[in-house]
C-alpha positions as CSV (number, residue, x, y, z in Angstrom):
1,M,-0.2,0.0,0.0
2,S,1.4,3.3,-1.0
3,A,1.7,6.1,1.4
4,T,-0.9,8.1,-0.4
5,T,-3.6,5.3,0.4
6,M,-2.5,4.8,4.0
7,P,-5.4,5.3,6.6
8,A,-5.3,9.0,8.0
9,A,-4.8,7.3,11.7
10,A,-1.6,5.7,10.3
11,A,-0.1,8.8,8.9
12,P,2.7,10.0,11.0
13,Q,1.9,12.9,13.2
14,A,3.7,16.4,12.6
15,P,5.4,17.8,15.6
16,P,3.4,20.4,17.2
17,Q,4.6,23.9,16.4
18,V,5.3,26.0,19.3
19,M,3.8,29.6,18.8
20,P,6.0,32.3,19.9
21,A,4.8,34.2,22.6
22,P,2.9,37.4,21.8
23,P,5.2,40.5,22.2
24,P,4.3,42.6,24.8
25,Q,1.2,45.1,24.3
26,A,2.0,48.5,23.6
27,M,0.5,51.2,25.7
28,P,-1.0,54.3,23.9
29,T,0.6,57.6,24.8
30,K,-2.9,58.8,25.3
31,V,-3.8,55.9,27.8
32,R,-0.6,56.7,29.7
33,F,-1.0,60.3,29.9
34,G,-4.7,59.8,31.2
35,F,-3.6,57.4,33.8
36,M,-0.9,59.7,35.0
37,A,-3.4,62.6,35.2
38,M,-5.7,60.2,37.4
39,V,-2.7,59.4,39.5
40,F,-1.9,63.2,40.1
41,G,-5.6,63.8,41.2
42,M,-5.3,60.9,43.5
43,F,-2.2,62.8,45.0
44,M,-3.9,66.0,45.5
45,A,-6.6,64.3,47.5
46,I,-4.4,62.4,49.6
47,L,-2.0,65.2,50.0
48,D,-4.7,67.5,51.4
49,I,-5.5,65.1,54.2
50,Q,-2.1,66.0,55.7
51,I,-0.9,69.4,54.2
52,V,-2.7,71.5,56.7
53,S,-1.3,69.6,59.7
54,A,1.7,71.6,59.9
55,S,0.0,75.0,59.5
56,I,-2.8,74.4,61.6
57,S,-1.8,77.2,64.0
58,E,-1.7,79.9,61.2
59,I,-5.2,78.6,59.8
60,Q,-6.5,79.1,63.4
61,A,-4.8,82.5,63.8
62,G,-6.4,83.7,60.3
63,L,-9.9,82.4,60.9
64,A,-9.8,83.8,64.9
65,A,-10.5,80.2,66.0
66,S,-9.6,78.3,69.1
67,P,-6.9,75.4,68.9
68,D,-10.0,72.8,69.4
69,E,-12.2,74.5,66.7
70,A,-9.3,74.8,64.3
71,S,-8.7,70.9,64.4
72,W,-12.0,70.5,62.6
73,V,-10.4,72.0,59.4
74,Q,-8.7,68.4,59.1
75,T,-11.4,66.5,61.1
76,S,-14.1,67.7,58.6
77,Y,-12.1,66.7,55.5
78,L,-11.4,63.3,56.9
79,I,-15.0,62.2,57.9
80,A,-16.4,63.5,54.5
81,E,-13.6,61.7,52.3
82,I,-14.1,58.5,54.3
83,V,-17.8,58.6,53.4
84,M,-17.2,59.2,49.7
85,I,-14.6,56.4,49.4
86,P,-16.9,53.3,49.5
87,L,-19.6,55.1,47.5
88,S,-17.4,55.9,44.5
89,G,-17.8,52.2,43.4
90,F,-21.5,52.6,42.8
91,L,-21.0,56.5,41.4
92,S,-18.6,54.9,38.9
93,R,-20.8,52.2,37.4
94,L,-23.5,54.9,37.4
95,L,-21.7,57.5,35.7
96,S,-18.7,56.0,34.1
97,T,-15.2,56.3,35.4
98,R,-14.5,59.3,33.0
99,V,-17.3,61.4,34.1
100,L,-16.9,60.7,37.9
101,F,-13.4,61.3,38.1
102,T,-13.6,64.6,36.2
103,A,-16.6,65.8,38.1
104,S,-14.5,64.9,41.2
105,A,-11.6,67.0,40.1
106,V,-13.6,69.8,39.1
107,G,-15.5,70.0,42.6
108,F,-12.2,69.5,44.2
109,T,-10.6,72.3,42.5
110,V,-13.6,74.5,43.1
111,F,-14.1,74.0,46.8
112,S,-10.3,74.4,47.1
113,L,-10.6,77.9,45.9
114,A,-13.5,78.3,48.2
115,C,-11.6,77.3,51.0
116,A,-8.7,79.6,50.2
117,M,-11.2,82.4,50.4
118,A,-13.1,81.4,53.6
119,S,-13.3,84.2,56.1
120,N,-14.6,82.5,59.3
121,L,-14.2,78.7,60.7
122,G,-17.8,77.9,60.0
123,I,-17.5,78.4,56.4
124,M,-14.0,76.9,56.2
125,I,-15.7,73.5,57.8
126,V,-18.3,73.4,55.3
127,F,-15.9,74.0,52.4
128,R,-13.6,71.6,53.5
129,A,-16.1,68.8,54.0
130,A,-17.2,69.4,50.5
131,Q,-13.7,69.3,49.4
132,G,-13.0,65.9,51.1
133,F,-16.1,64.4,50.0
134,I,-16.1,65.2,46.3
135,G,-12.2,64.7,46.0
136,G,-12.4,61.4,47.6
137,A,-14.1,59.8,44.7
138,M,-10.5,60.2,42.8
139,I,-8.6,57.7,45.3
140,P,-10.3,54.5,44.7
141,T,-11.4,55.2,41.1
142,V,-7.5,55.3,40.3
143,F,-6.7,51.7,41.8
144,A,-9.7,50.2,39.7
145,A,-8.6,52.1,36.7
146,S,-5.3,50.8,36.8
147,F,-6.7,47.1,36.4
148,M,-9.0,48.2,33.5
149,L,-6.5,50.3,31.4
150,F,-3.4,48.1,31.7
151,P,-2.9,44.7,30.5
152,P,-1.3,42.2,32.7
153,N,2.2,42.6,31.5
154,K,2.2,46.3,32.3
155,R,0.1,46.1,35.5
156,A,3.2,45.9,37.9
157,G,4.5,49.3,36.9
158,A,1.1,50.9,37.4
159,T,0.7,49.2,40.8
160,V,4.1,50.6,41.8
161,I,3.2,54.1,40.7
162,I,-0.1,54.2,42.7
163,G,1.7,52.7,45.8
164,L,4.4,55.3,45.6
165,T,1.8,58.0,45.2
166,A,-0.5,56.8,48.2
167,T,2.5,56.7,50.6
168,M,4.4,59.7,49.3
169,A,1.3,62.3,49.4
170,P,1.0,62.1,53.3
171,T,4.8,61.8,53.9
172,I,5.3,64.9,52.4
173,G,2.2,66.8,53.0
174,P,3.3,68.4,56.3
175,T,6.7,69.5,54.7
176,L,5.1,71.1,51.6
177,G,2.3,72.8,53.8
178,G,4.8,74.3,56.2
179,W,7.1,75.6,53.4
180,L,4.1,77.0,51.3
181,T,2.9,78.6,54.7
182,E,6.2,80.0,55.5
183,Q,7.1,81.5,52.0
184,L,3.6,82.6,51.0
185,S,0.6,82.2,53.2
186,W,-1.9,79.3,54.3
187,H,-4.2,80.3,51.7
188,W,-1.7,78.7,49.2
189,L,-2.3,75.3,50.9
190,F,-5.7,75.5,48.9
191,L,-4.7,77.7,46.0
192,I,-1.9,75.4,44.8
193,N,-4.6,72.9,43.9
194,V,-6.6,75.2,41.3
195,P,-4.4,75.3,38.4
196,V,-3.2,71.6,38.8
197,G,-6.9,70.6,39.3
198,I,-7.8,72.4,36.1
199,L,-5.3,70.4,34.0
200,I,-6.3,67.2,35.6
201,A,-9.9,67.5,35.1
202,T,-9.4,68.6,31.4
203,A,-6.7,65.7,30.7
204,V,-8.9,63.0,32.3
205,W,-12.1,64.1,30.2
206,L,-10.0,64.0,26.9
207,T,-8.1,60.8,27.4
208,V,-10.0,58.5,29.5
209,D,-12.9,56.4,28.3
210,I,-12.8,52.9,29.7
211,D,-16.6,52.0,30.4
212,K,-19.8,53.3,30.0
213,P,-22.3,54.6,32.5
214,D,-25.3,52.5,33.6
215,R,-28.2,55.0,34.2
216,T,-30.7,52.0,35.2
217,L,-28.9,51.9,38.6
218,L,-30.2,55.4,39.5
219,A,-33.6,53.8,39.9
220,K,-32.2,51.1,42.3
221,F,-30.2,53.9,44.4
222,D,-30.4,53.0,48.2
223,W,-30.9,56.3,49.8
224,W,-31.5,54.6,53.3
225,G,-28.4,52.7,52.7
226,L,-26.3,55.9,51.9
227,A,-27.7,57.6,54.8
228,A,-26.8,54.7,57.2
229,M,-23.4,54.4,55.7
230,A,-22.8,58.2,56.0
231,A,-23.9,58.0,59.7
232,F,-21.9,54.8,60.4
233,L,-18.5,56.0,58.9
234,G,-18.8,59.5,59.8
235,S,-19.7,59.0,63.6
236,L,-16.9,56.2,63.4
237,E,-14.2,58.6,62.2
238,Y,-15.3,61.4,64.6
239,V,-15.0,59.0,67.7
240,M,-11.7,57.8,66.4
241,E,-10.3,61.4,66.1
242,E,-12.0,63.0,69.1
243,G,-12.0,60.1,71.4
244,P,-8.5,60.3,72.8
245,R,-8.9,63.9,73.3
246,W,-12.1,64.0,75.4
247,D,-11.3,60.6,77.3
248,W,-13.6,58.6,75.1
249,L,-17.1,57.8,76.5
250,Q,-16.6,60.4,79.4
251,D,-17.5,63.2,76.9
252,E,-21.3,63.1,76.0
253,T,-20.7,64.0,72.3
254,V,-18.3,61.2,71.9
255,R,-20.7,58.8,73.8
256,N,-23.7,59.7,71.8
257,L,-21.9,59.4,68.3
258,A,-20.5,56.2,69.5
259,A,-24.1,55.0,69.8
260,V,-25.3,56.4,66.5
261,C,-22.3,54.4,65.1
262,I,-23.4,51.2,66.4
263,V,-26.9,51.6,65.3
264,A,-26.2,53.1,61.8
265,G,-23.5,50.4,61.3
266,I,-26.3,47.7,62.1
267,V,-28.6,49.1,59.5
268,F,-25.9,49.8,56.8
269,F,-24.6,46.3,57.0
270,W,-28.2,44.9,56.9
271,R,-29.0,47.0,53.8
272,A,-25.8,45.9,52.2
273,L,-26.5,42.2,52.7
274,T,-30.3,42.2,51.9
275,R,-30.7,44.7,48.9
276,P,-30.3,43.4,45.4
277,E,-28.3,46.6,44.5
278,P,-26.6,47.9,47.5
279,I,-25.0,51.1,48.2
280,V,-21.7,49.2,48.8
281,D,-21.5,45.6,47.3
282,L,-19.7,43.5,50.0
283,R,-19.5,40.3,47.6
284,A,-15.8,41.2,47.0
285,F,-15.1,40.0,50.4
286,K,-15.9,36.3,49.3
287,D,-12.6,36.6,47.7
288,R,-9.7,35.2,50.2
289,N,-7.0,37.3,48.7
290,F,-9.3,40.5,48.8
291,T,-10.2,39.8,52.4
292,I,-6.7,39.3,53.6
293,G,-5.4,42.1,51.4
294,C,-8.1,44.6,53.1
295,L,-6.4,43.3,56.4
296,F,-3.0,44.3,55.1
297,S,-4.2,47.6,53.9
298,F,-5.6,48.2,57.4
299,T,-2.3,47.5,59.0
300,M,-0.6,49.7,56.3
301,G,-2.8,52.5,57.5
302,I,-1.8,52.2,60.9
303,G,2.0,52.3,59.9
304,L,1.7,54.8,57.3
305,Y,-0.3,57.5,59.1
306,G,0.8,56.5,62.4
307,S,4.4,57.1,61.7
308,V,3.9,60.3,59.7
309,Y,2.1,61.5,62.8
310,L,4.1,60.3,65.6
311,I,7.7,61.2,64.3
312,P,6.9,64.9,63.5
313,L,5.1,64.8,67.0
314,F,8.3,63.8,68.6
315,L,10.6,66.4,66.5
316,G,8.2,69.1,67.5
317,R,7.4,68.5,71.1
318,V,10.8,67.0,72.2
319,R,13.4,68.3,69.9
320,G,11.7,71.9,69.2
321,Y,11.7,71.6,65.4
322,N,9.7,73.9,63.2
323,S,8.0,72.5,60.3
324,M,10.8,72.9,57.8
325,Q,13.2,71.1,60.1
326,I,10.7,68.4,60.7
327,G,10.4,68.1,56.9
328,E,14.1,67.9,56.2
329,V,14.2,65.0,58.8
330,M,11.0,63.3,57.2
331,F,12.4,63.7,53.5
332,I,14.7,60.8,53.8
333,T,11.6,58.5,53.8
334,G,10.3,59.9,50.7
335,L,13.5,59.9,49.0
336,C,14.0,56.2,49.8
337,M,10.7,55.4,48.4
338,F,11.4,57.2,45.2
339,F,14.4,55.3,44.6
340,A,12.9,51.9,45.6
341,A,9.8,52.4,43.5
342,P,11.4,51.3,40.1
343,I,13.3,48.6,41.5
344,V,10.1,47.0,43.4
345,G,8.3,47.5,39.9
346,K,10.8,45.2,38.3
347,L,10.9,42.6,41.2
348,L,7.3,42.7,41.3
349,G,7.2,41.5,37.5
350,K,9.6,38.8,38.2
351,F,8.8,37.4,41.6
352,D,5.7,36.0,43.5
353,P,4.4,39.2,45.0
354,R,3.8,37.2,48.2
355,I,7.6,37.1,48.8
356,L,8.0,40.7,48.3
357,L,5.1,41.4,50.8
358,A,6.7,39.0,53.4
359,C,10.0,40.9,52.9
360,G,8.4,44.2,53.2
361,L,6.4,43.3,56.4
362,S,9.7,41.9,58.0
363,L,11.6,45.4,57.0
364,F,8.8,47.5,58.2
365,F,8.9,45.7,61.6
366,L,12.7,46.1,61.6
367,A,12.4,49.9,60.7
368,M,9.9,50.4,63.3
369,W,11.8,48.5,66.1
370,L,15.1,50.5,65.4
371,T,13.1,53.6,65.4
372,A,11.9,52.9,68.7
373,R,15.4,53.8,70.3
374,L,14.5,57.6,70.7
375,T,16.3,59.8,73.3
376,S,15.8,63.6,73.8
377,Q,19.1,64.0,71.7
378,S,17.9,61.9,68.6
379,A,18.1,63.7,65.2
380,F,18.7,63.0,61.7
381,P,21.9,61.1,62.1
382,Q,20.4,58.6,64.4
383,M,17.0,58.6,62.6
384,A,18.1,58.5,58.9
385,F,18.6,54.7,58.7
386,P,15.3,53.7,60.2
387,L,13.3,56.2,58.5
388,G,15.0,55.3,55.0
389,L,14.4,51.5,55.7
390,R,10.7,52.3,56.3
391,G,10.4,54.0,53.0
392,V,11.8,51.0,51.3
393,A,9.5,48.7,53.3
394,M,6.6,50.9,52.4
395,M,7.1,50.3,48.7
396,L,7.7,46.7,49.2
397,C,4.5,46.4,51.0
398,M,2.2,48.8,49.1
399,A,2.7,47.6,45.5
400,P,2.1,43.6,46.3
401,I,-0.7,44.2,48.6
402,N,-2.4,46.4,45.7
403,Q,-1.9,43.6,43.2
404,I,-2.8,40.8,45.5
405,A,-5.9,42.3,47.0
406,L,-7.5,43.3,43.6
407,G,-5.6,41.0,41.3
408,T,-8.1,38.3,41.7
409,V,-11.4,40.1,42.2
410,A,-13.8,39.7,39.5
411,P,-14.3,42.6,37.0
412,A,-18.0,42.8,38.0
413,V,-17.1,43.8,41.6
414,L,-13.9,45.7,40.8
415,K,-14.9,49.4,41.2
416,N,-16.8,48.5,44.6
417,A,-13.6,46.4,45.9
418,S,-11.3,49.3,45.0
419,G,-13.4,51.6,47.4
420,L,-13.7,48.9,50.2
421,Y,-9.7,48.3,49.9
422,N,-8.8,52.0,50.1
423,L,-11.7,52.7,52.9
424,M,-9.7,49.9,54.9
425,R,-6.5,52.0,54.6
426,N,-8.1,55.1,56.0
427,L,-9.9,53.4,58.5
428,G,-6.6,51.8,59.6
429,G,-5.2,55.4,59.9
430,A,-8.1,56.6,61.9
431,V,-8.0,53.9,64.3
432,G,-4.4,53.8,64.5
433,L,-4.1,57.6,65.3
434,A,-6.8,57.2,67.9
435,I,-4.8,54.3,69.8
436,I,-1.5,55.9,69.4
437,N,-3.0,59.3,71.0
438,T,-4.3,57.1,73.9
439,L,-1.4,55.2,74.3
440,V,0.9,58.3,74.4
441,T,-1.3,59.7,77.2
442,D,-1.4,56.5,79.4
443,R,2.1,55.5,78.9
444,S,3.6,59.1,79.4
445,Y,1.6,59.2,82.7
446,L,2.8,55.8,83.8
447,H,6.5,56.5,83.0
448,R,6.2,60.0,84.7
449,V,5.0,58.4,88.0
450,H,7.8,55.9,87.6
451,L,10.5,58.7,87.2
452,D,8.8,60.8,90.0
453,E,9.5,58.0,92.2
454,A,13.1,57.7,91.6
455,L,13.3,61.7,92.0
456,N,12.9,62.1,95.7
457,W,14.8,63.8,98.5
458,A,16.5,60.6,99.5
459,R,18.2,60.3,96.2
460,A,21.6,61.9,96.4
461,P,22.1,62.3,92.3
462,A,18.6,64.1,92.5
463,L,19.7,66.5,95.0
464,H,23.0,67.0,93.4
465,Y,21.2,67.9,90.1
466,R,18.8,70.2,91.7
467,D,21.8,72.1,93.8
468,T,24.0,72.3,90.5
469,M,21.0,73.7,88.5
470,A,20.0,76.2,91.4
471,D,23.7,77.6,91.8
472,A,23.7,78.0,87.9
473,L,20.4,80.1,87.9
474,A,20.9,82.0,91.2
475,G,23.0,84.8,89.5
476,Q,20.0,85.4,87.3
477,V,16.8,85.3,89.6
478,G,18.5,85.1,93.2
479,Q,18.9,82.1,95.4
480,G,15.3,81.8,96.5
481,A,13.7,82.0,93.2
482,A,16.5,79.8,91.7
483,D,15.6,76.7,93.9
484,I,12.1,76.8,92.6
485,A,13.4,77.4,89.1
486,A,15.5,74.2,89.6
487,L,12.7,72.0,90.5
488,A,10.7,73.4,87.7
489,K,13.3,72.3,85.3
490,M,13.6,69.0,86.7
491,K,9.7,68.4,86.3
492,A,10.2,69.6,82.7
493,L,12.9,67.2,82.1
494,V,10.7,64.4,83.8
495,T,7.9,65.1,81.6
496,Q,10.1,65.1,78.5
497,Q,11.7,61.9,79.3
498,A,8.4,60.2,79.8
499,L,7.1,61.5,76.8
500,V,10.0,60.1,74.8
501,L,9.6,56.6,76.6
502,A,6.0,56.6,75.6
503,Y,6.8,57.4,72.0
504,N,9.1,54.3,71.9
505,D,6.3,52.2,73.6
506,V,4.0,53.2,70.9
507,L,6.5,52.7,68.0
508,L,7.0,48.8,69.4
509,V,3.3,48.4,69.3
510,M,3.2,49.6,65.7
511,A,6.2,47.2,65.0
512,G,4.2,44.3,66.6
513,C,1.4,45.2,64.2
514,F,3.4,44.2,61.2
515,L,5.0,41.2,63.0
516,V,1.6,39.8,63.8
517,S,0.3,40.2,60.3
518,L,3.2,38.5,58.7
519,P,1.6,34.9,58.9
520,L,-1.3,36.0,57.1
521,V,0.8,35.8,53.7
522,L,0.9,32.0,54.0
523,L,-2.9,32.2,53.4
524,L,-2.8,34.2,50.2
525,R,-3.1,32.6,46.7
526,R,-0.9,34.1,43.9
527,P,-2.6,36.3,41.7
528,R,-3.1,34.6,38.2
529,K,-1.8,36.7,35.3
530,G,-4.7,38.2,33.6
531,A,-7.0,38.0,36.6
532,G,-8.7,40.9,38.1
533,G,-10.2,43.6,36.3
534,D,-9.6,42.6,32.7
535,A,-12.2,44.6,31.3
536,H,-10.7,45.7,28.1
């Protein structure tokens, strides 16, 4: 039988041809430009959380407010923003990413200008709340857009850029705010947003078009769910912000809002779990990676906002630094983050993100542990290495967490998931700051009691120090007054040392949070390439 008449089954099989891997997808310049415009919008929204912190006394003087009243310039922004962040997922589906982000950037810009022109505290608080609420939509929208705009082979770089922005903004916020106030005036804390906001809104409108609006959702809008969510998150943020200052439930307002938080929380979760189209879809928590990623996001909020708050507090209260000097010390963290970002991006594209995350958590623990060796003489030379190490650790944590948490979420729930993910980071910051303030108060009191016990009339070193101090002051104020002045200086020294010890205790607690969260890495699944938000 000739070869031409052999049965097909007997014909020799040709070796399968191995198709070459498709070349990496090129990203259009328009898409890159639009994404970077969104990232800058997110940077502005996060920056404005911290930019007023170093200049609150100047704002207080300009608006003729008391210190307690002036704190609402920052608190009102935080409360409003934390309500918008989870709501942004629903609004993004209703309006489309392009419309929501552009409207958010325009509103943020308008109310930034209004804040700069505010003539009294009441008007300022209203405008700051509106600025935080409208601008808050930009933050989670960028996270979701990165998974919708970029193909899998380009997503690691986008994730690193977002991680760098989300961590850099609160790090440099106090420094930039202090510099603007010192060189110009506090009004420029808000005026700087106006030209940048106009450019961002224009760029996003012209370049970003990745989804279509779903107007049918408006008929299903859960107004009661929105009211319950606003009451729940708003009162929770207030209790976390003001509780440490007013001794928690001993204050009537804090106690009443804590009750509102519990009741509104029950109503919100009931509506979210029973409505066919809830204001916030919690189905994303069925994804194990997303749930654990949110826990890591919560921990990162504690580390990010807690360290940005605590170290400047030490430098200001103990070392007596002004805002520019504080910024110079803190700048090392941002610098290390900037240089670490491209390296982390390359590593994220080659290695399992769980490995990078484990390294980042370990380094963050080490950095906080090394920082917890403060003395009353600690300055840049002693703090540079741990602060720089924290910057590297932050990048090693943030970028993998973003990819792990959102990398396995189904496209249908990606926008809501992004809002919830960012909400957890802000809640971590709020809870972390509340715990930090409470611990600093309690531990400094405890250390002060112990130090007072060591300074008594039976201790020769204490008496020698008092006599030496009194002799040094006698020529200035007289012997009788010198004894009293020496005792006052000893009291101030005890208070200072108790405060330093309390800061070290809190830094160790923060370090422990990262050490405790490290085993959770073992429960994560590695994100599949192409999973999570492939909605091209």
